[in-house]
N, C-alpha and C positions, 0 to 999 in steps of 0.2 A: 386222344388226337390232340394237337396241338390246337389253340383259339386264341385268337386276339381279347377275347373277355370283353367284346364291345356291343351294345345292344343295336348298334346301327346297322341296317339292312345289307351294308356293302361289306362292313367288315365279318356280318356274318354268311356271305357269299362266300368271301376270302376262306375264311375257317372250311369250307369243303372245296374249293375248287383252287386253293391261292398256291398250294405247293409245286413245287418245280416238275413240271410236265403235264400237271393234271391238265391244262385247259390244251395243251397240245395232244394227248391220249382224245380227250372230246373231240378236237377237229378229227382227228384220224379216223372217226366215227360216225359222223358229220351226214355223209355220202352210203352209209351201209356198214352193216355187220364185218367184223373181221377177225382174223385166226391169232391168235397171240402173237406167231410168227410174222405175218401179214405188218401186225402192231409196228415189231422190229424193223421191219425193212421201211416203212414210213417212217419211223425216227430210230435210224441208225446209230445215234450217240447215245441212245440212252442203253443201262444196263440192264440186264432179264430180270434181276432181284428190285432193281428200282420200279422197273414195267410192273413187273408180278403187285408191289406194296401201293403203287399206283392207285393201280383196276382194283384191287382188295378196298383201297379209303373209298374209292366212286362207286364200287358196290354197297358197301355200307353205306351211302347217302342215297343211294336210290338212285344215282345219276347213270349207272352201266349197269347192265345184266347178262348172262351167260346165256346162251343160246344154243341150238345147233342146228346146223346146215340139213337141207334133207336130202334124204339118199338120191346116189350112191354115196355122197362125200360122208354125210354125217358129223363132222368134224365141230367139235365144240369152238365157239365166237363167241363175241364180247358184242355187245349192242346198248345203244342206247336207250334209257325209257324214257317217256313222254316228257317228263322232269328233265334229263337230258339233252331233250331236243328244243328244247326252251332255250339252253344256252346258246343256240344256232346266233341270233341277231347277236349277242354280245362278243360271240367269236368274231362275227363279219366287223364289226365295230372298232373291233382291234386292230383287225387285219388293214382296213382302211386308216385307222389311227398311225400305226405302223409303218404303212408303205410310203410317210414322208421320213421315217430314220432313215440315217446310212445305210446301205447296203452291205452286208460284210464280203468277205472275198470272195473272188467268183468261184474257187475250187468248196464255197459252202454249199450243200446239197439244199434241193427246191424237190421234194417227194410230190408222186402223181396227183394225190388228193391234195395237197397243199396248192399245188398251181392250179385244181379245179376252183377250189375255193376261193383262192383268188380272184376269178374270172366273176363269182358273185359278188365279193366284197368291190370290183371294183366298175361294175357292171353299170349301164345308165341307159333307160329306158329307149326303142329304137325309133325311126321313123317307121314305124309299120313294117317292119322285115317281120317274118313269119318263117322260120328254117328249122332244121333239125339237122346237125352237125355230129359226124361222127370222130371222136378226138382220141386216136392211137397215140399212148405213150408204150411202145415194144408191147408187152405182154398186156398192158393198162385198159382198155376201153371204156369209154365214157358217153353216154345218149346225152345231147346236151341240145335243148328246146329252146326257143325263140319265139313267143307269140305277144310280138307289140313290148307295152310293160313288163313282161315276164320272163322270167331265166332260170328251167328246171336243168338239173346237172343231174344222172343217176349213174350209176357204177355197174357197167356193161354194154353189151355191144346192142347198137340200135334196131328195130325190126325191118327201117327205112331211113333213108340218108338224103338230102340234098347233096352235102359235099360231104368230102372227109379231108382231116387234117392229121397228117402223121410226121410226128416230132418228137420231141423229148422235152420236158418241163421247162427246162432252165433257153433252151431255144424259144420255146412260144414265149417264156416272160420276158426275154430280151426284144423278141419284135414287137410286142405289144408296148413294151415301157421305157426300152433302152434303146430304138433308133435302127434296130437289123431289120434291114428291109426285110418286108413279107415274101419275096421270092424264095428269101432259102427256107421256107415251110413246102412240104411236099403234100399237095395238093392233088385228091381226084375229085370231078365235078364240079360244079357250077365256082371259078374261081372268083368272080363277080360274088359270089353271094356269101362268099369265103370272107373277101375285103368289107363286104357291110359289116358281116359280123366280127371282124377284128375291131372295128371302130365302134362296136359298142360300149369300150373300156378306158374309162377313164385314165389319159398320160399323168404320173404322176412329173 
């Protein structure tokens, strides 16, 4: 493994997660385990050999481990270890810092999990809003819970919700941060609740 050969903690951290794609693999696993094919879908510009290499390196550093989905799926998945989850504030901090960088071309992909983590990055505590939003990006479903100063997001369909937002990652991002009207989102349930929810995210 390549190393900076520097005793500084920053250098030692970069020895583990500083290779190209490594932190984006971590990003893709922050909301829960994924199969190899799901990781490829979330990172469409990475080659399978490079992804395999990064996963091996992250496994070797006790950041990622292999697991299995429960039956009937029983598929092999990759998931973060406890040490891997400790990277969440680092990834979100980089996301906030990077949000002020120039936006790439409009055809640059924005994955479903990446869009949801952008919500965590840009979240500002609410004025007492307590709501549960079902966010749908096609086949991808997210249970988003706001409780005052807390925002929690998990992958999957919520058991109940106050409202549903049915859209795609790029449209949600342009509504939140690039001036597109909220009316362009498909909403079921309380549109007033959705409006308050969307106001919780910093504009860049």
